[in-house]
Structure formats: C-alpha cells, structure tokens
C-alpha positions in Angstrom: -16.4 -1.5 -34.1 -17.8 -1.4 -30.4 -16.3 1.6 -28.1 -15.1 1.5 -24.7 -17.9 3.6 -23.6 -20.3 1.1 -25.4 -18.7 -2.2 -23.9 -19.3 -0.5 -20.4 -22.6 0.9 -20.7 -25.2 -1.1 -18.5 -22.8 -3.7 -17.3 -22.6 -4.4 -13.7 -19.6 -4.7 -11.9 -19.1 -6.0 -8.4 -15.6 -4.5 -6.9 -14.9 -6.9 -3.6 -13.1 -4.7 -1.0 -13.8 -0.9 -0.4 -10.2 0.0 0.9 -8.3 2.9 -1.3 -7.7 0.4 -4.2 -11.1 -0.6 -4.4 -12.8 2.8 -4.2 -10.6 4.5 -6.6 -11.3 1.5 -9.1 -14.9 1.6 -8.4 -14.8 5.4 -9.4 -12.9 4.7 -12.7 -15.2 2.0 -13.4 -18.2 4.2 -12.8 -16.6 7.3 -14.8 -16.5 4.8 -17.8 -20.2 3.9 -17.7 -20.3 0.6 -15.7 -22.9 0.0 -12.9 -20.7 -0.5 -9.9 -21.5 -1.9 -6.4 -18.8 -1.9 -3.8 -18.8 -4.8 -1.2 -17.1 -5.1 2.0 -17.6 -6.7 5.4 -16.2 -3.6 6.8 -17.1 0.1 6.3 -14.9 1.9 3.7 -11.5 2.4 4.4 -11.4 0.7 8.0 -8.7 -1.9 7.3 -5.2 -1.1 5.9 -6.3 1.8 4.1 -7.2 3.5 7.5 -3.6 2.6 9.1 -1.2 3.3 6.6 1.8 6.2 7.0 -0.2 8.5 4.7 2.2 9.0 2.0 1.8 9.0 -1.6 5.5 7.2 -1.9 6.3 8.0 -5.4 9.9 7.8 -4.4 9.5 4.0 -3.5 11.1 2.7 -6.5 13.4 -0.2 -4.7 11.5 -3.4 -3.6 11.6 -4.5 0.0 14.1 -7.2 -0.5 17.4 -5.8 -1.6 20.7 -7.2 -2.1 22.4 -7.9 1.4 18.7 -8.0 3.4 18.8 -11.9 3.9 22.2 -11.8 5.5 20.7 -9.2 8.1 17.6 -11.0 8.8 19.0 -13.3 11.5 20.1 -10.3 13.6 16.8 -8.4 13.0 14.8 -11.4 14.2 16.9 -11.2 17.5 16.8 -7.6 17.9 13.7 -6.8 20.3 13.6 -3.2 19.0 13.7 -4.2 15.3 10.6 -3.7 13.1 10.8 -7.3 11.5 8.8 -9.9 13.3 8.7 -13.5 12.3 7.8 -16.0 15.2 9.3 -19.4 14.5 6.0 -21.1 14.7 4.8 -19.2 11.6 7.9 -20.3 9.4 6.4 -23.7 8.3 3.4 -21.6 6.7 5.2 -18.7 5.4 8.6 -20.5 4.0 7.5 -20.7 0.5 6.9 -16.7 0.6 10.3 -16.4 2.0 12.1 -18.7 -0.5 10.5 -16.4 -3.4 11.6 -13.4 -1.5 15.2 -14.6 -1.3 15.2 -15.1 -4.8 13.7 -11.8 -5.6 16.5 -10.1 -3.6 19.1 -10.7 -6.1 20.6 -7.6 -7.6 19.5 -8.6 -11.3 15.9 -9.4 -9.9 16.1 -6.2 -7.8 16.7 -4.2 -11.3 13.8 -5.8 -12.9 11.4 -5.1 -9.9 12.4 -1.5 -9.4 11.5 -1.0 -13.1 8.0 -2.7 -12.5 7.3 -0.6 -9.5 8.3 2.8 -11.2 5.9 2.4 -14.0 3.3 2.2 -11.4 4.3 5.0 -9.3 5.2 7.4 -12.3 1.4 7.5 -13.1 0.4 8.2 -9.2 -0.3 12.2 -9.6 -1.8 12.0 -13.0 -4.1 9.3 -12.0 -5.3 10.9 -8.5 -5.6 14.3 -9.5 -9.0 13.8 -11.6 -10.4 11.8 -8.5 -9.3 14.5 -6.0 -10.9 17.4 -8.0 -14.1 15.8 -8.6 -14.5 14.6 -4.8 -13.1 17.8 -3.6 -10.2 16.0 -1.7 -7.5 18.4 -2.8 -7.2 19.7 0.9 -6.5 16.6 2.3 -3.2 16.3 0.7 0.0 18.4 1.6 2.7 18.2 -1.2 5.6 19.1 0.9 8.1 16.1 0.4 9.3 13.6 2.7 12.7 13.7 4.5 14.5 10.3 5.0 16.9 10.5 8.1 20.1 8.7 8.9 22.0 8.6 12.3 25.2 7.9 11.2 27.7 8.2 7.8 27.7 4.4 7.7 24.1 4.0 7.8 23.6 6.7 5.0 26.1 4.8 2.7 24.6 1.5 3.2 21.5 2.9 1.6 23.3 3.9 -1.2 22.0 1.5 -3.9 18.6 2.4 -3.0 19.5 5.9 -3.7 21.1 4.9 -7.1 17.9 3.1 -8.2 15.8 6.0 -7.5 18.2 8.4 -9.3 18.3 6.4 -12.3 14.5 6.2 -12.4 14.1 10.0 -12.3 13.1 10.5 -8.7 13.4 14.0 -7.6 15.6 13.9 -4.3 18.1 16.1 -2.6 21.2 15.0 -0.1 21.0 16.8 3.3 23.3 17.3 6.2 22.3 17.6 9.8 22.2 21.2 9.9 20.3 21.7 6.7 17.5 19.3 8.0 17.6 21.3 11.4 17.1 24.5 9.5 13.8 22.6 7.7 12.9 21.0 10.7 13.8 22.7 14.0 12.7 20.1 16.5 15.2 17.5 14.9 17.9 16.9 17.3 21.6 16.1 16.7 21.0 12.3 16.1 19.9 13.5 12.7 23.3 13.4 10.9 22.4 12.8 7.2 19.2 12.6 5.0 17.5 12.5 1.8 14.7 14.6 0.7 12.2 13.3 -1.8 10.7 16.4 -3.0 7.8 14.9 -5.1 6.2 12.8 -2.2 3.3 14.3 -0.4 1.1 12.7 2.5 -2.4 13.2 3.4 -3.7 14.5 7.0 -6.3 11.7 7.0 -6.0 8.5 5.3 -9.3 7.6 6.6 -11.1 10.4 5.5 -9.6 10.8 2.1 -11.0 7.0 1.6 -14.5 8.3 3.0 -14.5 11.6 0.7 -13.7 9.5 -2.3 -16.1 6.8 -1.4 -19.0 9.7 -0.7 -18.4 10.9 -4.2 -18.9 7.5 -5.7 -22.2 7.0 -3.7 -23.3 10.6 -4.8 -22.5 9.7 -8.4 -24.8 6.6 -8.4 -22.7 3.8 -6.9 -23.9 1.2 -4.5 -22.4 -0.1 -1.4 -23.0 -3.5 0.3 -21.8 -4.2 3.7 -21.5 -7.9 3.5 -18.7 -10.5 3.9 -18.1 -12.2 0.8 -17.8 -16.2 1.1 -17.3 -17.3 -2.3 -18.6 -17.6 -6.0 -21.5 -19.6 -7.7 -19.1 -20.3 -11.3 -20.9 -21.6 -14.2 -19.4 -22.5 -17.6 -18.4 -19.1 -18.4 -17.0 -17.8 -15.1 -18.9 -16.6 -11.9 -22.4 -16.2 -12.0 -22.9 -14.7 -8.6 -20.9 -13.5 -5.8 -22.0 -15.2 -2.8 -21.9 -13.5 0.7 -23.3 -14.0 4.2 -26.5 -12.2 3.1 -27.1 -13.9 -0.3 -25.8 -13.9 -3.7 -25.4 -11.1 -6.4 -25.4 -11.4 -10.1 -22.6 -9.5 -11.8 -21.3 -9.3 -15.4 -17.8 -8.6 -14.1 -16.0 -8.9 -10.8 -13.0 -7.0 -9.5 -11.0 -8.7 -6.6 -9.4 -5.8 -4.3 -9.8 -7.1 -1.0 -6.1 -6.5 0.4 -4.7 -9.9 1.9 -8.0 -11.4 2.1 -8.0 -11.5 -1.8 -5.8 -14.6 -1.4 -8.2 -17.2 -0.1 -10.9 -15.6 -2.9 -8.3 -15.9 -5.7 -7.6 -19.7 -4.7 -11.5 -20.2 -5.0 -11.1 -18.9 -8.4 -8.4 -21.4 -9.5 -5.1 -19.0 -9.0 -2.6 -19.6 -6.0 -1.2 -16.1 -5.2 2.0 -16.1 -3.1 1.0 -13.4 -0.7 1.4 -12.7 3.1 -0.1 -10.5 5.7 2.8 -8.2 6.7 1.0 -6.6 9.9 1.8 -2.8 10.6 1.2 -0.8 13.5 0.6 2.9 14.2 -0.3 5.1 17.3 -1.4 8.8 16.9 -0.2 11.1 19.5 -2.3 13.9 20.0 0.2 16.0 22.0 3.4 14.7 20.6 5.7 17.7 22.0 7.3 18.4 18.6 6.0 20.0 15.3 6.7 18.6 11.8 5.7 20.1 8.5 7.1 17.3 6.5 6.5 13.4 6.7 9.7 12.1 8.0 10.9 8.6 8.3 13.7 7.6 10.8 15.3 5.0 8.6 17.6 3.5 11.2 14.6 2.9 13.6 12.1 1.8 10.9 9.6 4.5 12.1 7.5 6.8 9.7 6.5 9.8 11.3 3.6 12.0 9.6 1.9 15.0 10.9 -1.7 14.5 10.5 -4.9 16.4 11.4 -5.5 14.3 14.7 -1.7 14.4 15.8 1.3 12.8 15.1 1.0 9.2 13.3 4.0 6.9 14.2 4.1 3.8 12.3 6.3 0.7 12.2 6.6 -3.2 12.3 6.6 -5.9 9.4 5.2 -8.7 11.4 4.5 -12.0 9.8 2.2 -13.9 11.9 -1.1 -14.0 9.7 -4.0 -12.0 9.8 -5.3 -13.1 13.2 -2.1 -13.7 15.2 -1.9 -12.2 18.6 -1.1 -8.1 18.3 2.4 -7.0 20.2 1.6 -3.3 20.8 4.4 -3.5 23.5 7.0 -4.0 20.9 5.8 -1.5 18.8 6.0 1.2 21.5 9.2 0.3 22.4 10.1 1.0 18.8 8.3 4.3 18.7 10.3 5.4 21.9 13.3 4.9 19.8 12.2 7.9 17.3 13.5 10.1 20.1 17.1 9.7 18.6 16.2 12.2 16.1 13.3 14.0 17.7 14.4 14.4 21.4 11.4 16.3 22.5 9.1 13.7 20.9 6.5 12.2 23.5 5.1 8.9 22.7 2.6 8.4 25.5 -1.0 8.8 25.3 -1.6 7.6 21.6 -4.2 5.5 20.3 -3.2 2.1 19.0 -3.9 0.1 15.8 -2.6 -2.7 13.8 -3.5 -4.0 10.4 -2.3 -6.3 7.6 -0.5 -5.1 4.5 -1.2 -7.6 1.5 2.4 -8.0 0.6 4.0 -10.2 -2.3 7.5 -11.7 -2.0 8.6 -9.7 -5.1 7.1 -6.2 -3.8 4.9 -5.9 -6.9 1.2 -6.0 -6.9 -1.2 -8.5 -8.7 -2.8 -6.5 -11.4 -4.5 -8.4 -14.3 -7.3 -10.8 -15.5 -8.0 -14.1 -13.7 -6.0 -16.7 -15.9 -9.3 -19.1 -15.4 -12.1 -16.6 -15.6 -12.1 -13.5 -18.2 -14.8 -11.7 -16.1 -12.6 -11.6 -13.1 -9.9 -9.0 -12.7 -7.5 -8.8 -9.9 -6.2 -5.7 -8.1 -4.4 -6.4 -4.8 -1.1 -7.2 -3.3 0.3 -3.6 -3.2 2.2 -4.1 0.0 3.2 -0.7 1.5 2.0 1.3 -1.5 -1.7 0.7 -1.4 -2.3 4.2 -1.3 0.1 5.4 -3.8 -0.8 2.9 -6.4 -4.6 2.8 -6.1 -5.7 5.3 -8.7 -3.5 4.0 -11.3 -4.5 0.7 -10.6 -8.2 1.7 -11.1 -7.3 3.1 -14.4 -5.3 0.0 -15.4 -8.6 -2.3 -14.4 -10.9 -0.1 -16.3 -8.5 -0.6 -19.6 -9.0 -4.2 -18.9 -12.8 -4.0 -18.6 -13.5 -2.4 -21.7 -11.1 -4.5 -23.6 -8.6 -1.3 -24.3 -4.8 -1.9 -24.4 -3.6 -1.0 -21.0 -1.4 2.3 -20.4 1.7 0.1 -19.5 2.5 -3.7 -20.0 1.1 -5.8 -17.3 3.5 -8.6 -17.6 5.1 -8.1 -14.3 2.1 -7.9 -12.4 0.3 -11.1 -13.8 -1.9 -13.2 -11.4 0.0 -16.6 -12.2 3.5 -15.3 -12.0 4.2 -17.4 -8.8 2.7 -20.8 -10.0 
C-alpha cells in the first residue's frame, strides 16, 4: 500500500494565491514531500492578508448572519455611520447571495454553521504552532486576548445568543463591567459599559510581515514563487494539464485554488459555481493614536476593530458589497473610525494610512474546502471571509490530507464546493 509520503514525493503542486491561506497550504504540502510552486499576480500577502485586523479569531463561532440580522438591515443601510454598505445598483448582481444569506440566518441553520466554524477554529493553534516555530515567527504573535466592548446594557443583552453559542462550543470567555475593563485598559472611557474578554484570542503585530516570514521559509525550504496572473486552464480528459497565466503555461500534477475572492471566476472555469461575494473591508493605521492598548479591542456598537500593531494602532471597519473594483469610500470609513472615541475618548484618527481590500465571503460564513466536483486533481481552499488568517493553517492541513488520499481530520461535508448548486 502506498504511504502518504510516497504519494507526495516527486509530484508537482501549483497553489494559486499567495495570501496567508495559500502560503500555509504551500508549507504543509512542502512538508509532506510535494514540489510546490506558489503563483500570484501580487507579492505574497499583499491583498486581504495584508489588511485584516490581525486576530486569530478563535472565538468567532457565530456566523455573520444571525437571527434578527435581516430585520435590522434596512436601518443599517440608511445609517451613514453603519459599517454595512450595499449600493442599490449592486443588488441585481448580488441578490442570490443575499437570498442564501437570509436562509442561513435562521436559528436552525445558525446552529449547524456555528458547529462547522468551530470544527475549524478549534484546530487553529495546533495547526499554526509548527509553522510559527519552523519559520521563527513566534515573536509576531501576542497571545493576550481580545476585548469586545458594548456601550449599553441593551446592546450587551442583544449579543446574548452569540455569547451562548460560544459558551456551548467551549470558547474561554469572561464577562466584564466598565470598571474592570478600565483597570485592564486605562485609556477606555466611560462609554465602555460592558464587555466580553476572549482570553484565548491572539493577534499579530503585523499581518503582512507574518505572511512574509512564512513565505520566506517556504522559499528557503525549496519552494518556488511566480509573480504571474492566472487566466485559466488547459483541461484534458483527466483534468487540468496546465495552469495558464499572462506569462505562459505551467504543467502540474495537482492544483490548489486559494486565491480568495478571485477564486470564484477560476472555479467557474473548472465547472463549479461558488456563491461568494467581495465583502470589502477598510483599515487605517494611526502611528500616533493618542491612546495605548495592550489587547485587541472591538467596539461592538461601532463595528470597529482596534488592534495594536508594530507600526501603530490599526482601525478596521466596513462590510461593503460593491464588487472587487467598486469605488472606495474612505470618507465613510473615516467617519466610522471617529465614532470609536465613544469608548476611547483620547483616540486620534487623523494622519493614518488608507487601505481597502476584498474579503471572500460566502453567504453561510463557512469556507470552501474540498476537492473539485469535476476535476479530482484540483483542490479548493478559499471563501474564509473574516477568518482567512485564523483558519489558514488548518485549511492547509486539510488540503494535504486530500492531496495524499488520507482521511481528513474532520468531516469536510459542510465545506464542500458544490453546496450552493
């Protein structure tokens, strides 16, 4: 019987997408004995992996769509300070996504989806730790917890079902009142009324540098990187014979599609229609914010994630649905950042950098992980939404299991690529 190692040795794999998911997957394939090439039109980690909030969100058990979410959407859309943005002109292009989102926001579906998310989240650290150790990246992580702050008893109570889901799935968490939070973070103001501390959540001081350190280890270990734009595939009777790019074609034995939101079109060329939208996020890094934070903080009522990083304080917000190439609305993002002074009165939001980028979001808040329904030599690893960084390493392990014919560590049925068809 062929061992997994024997199945891998000498076989070539091309991983499309050099974000954090692609890099972690390439590293695990490499560790198994595959000859791996990463390919991306951009430098490694330059897209959504660059712009995220930096947290390993192991407490993110609840899906984005929750019971009652849809009833709040009209008010959200008419509020110029809300993070949800859906231009009316984009609705004809996205209605099917939102229809599925609506169906997946029912309580019975939320329970199923929370379980599917937790199966991935529970393996976060055990999957990342060997990669961090081998690449010397441990110093880029701060395992100090994450504080979710509410500005009223009513908003804290409104989040109770999410808290219940987390507790039932074993998430370490501790309720805090305003005084307890201010003792932990003295720059918090009186607007911080209630909070939840997620003690097992950590954050990186630089999402880009973390991806780059892991990528450099991949290259030092014999990996190859091609800075080319993938345009399609030369498909033969047994599947893709070549991956086609703007620079030519590349013969491969196995293809891994991990290109974030850009995976949708490439998956379509391979015969699979995946329901995924570009959910754009924004961030600003303030080099002189006027406040000091030890923990990553979420201003829950303001929809602002605030993370201390090596180059300043990163403020992140927005869930904007307008396609990959829609016009950026930095002014709205900056207005939302300023509302965070409700919990951080000394916060300065001026003088920061500007960034926006697309999250690859599915309507059920669950990634696409599995073998192509039409081509056994193609594996899908995308659609992680807000949790690309968090789920990247374990996704890589699951892809390797499939690549060598090993039984995956978890049942992959909830993540199957054809679930939207």
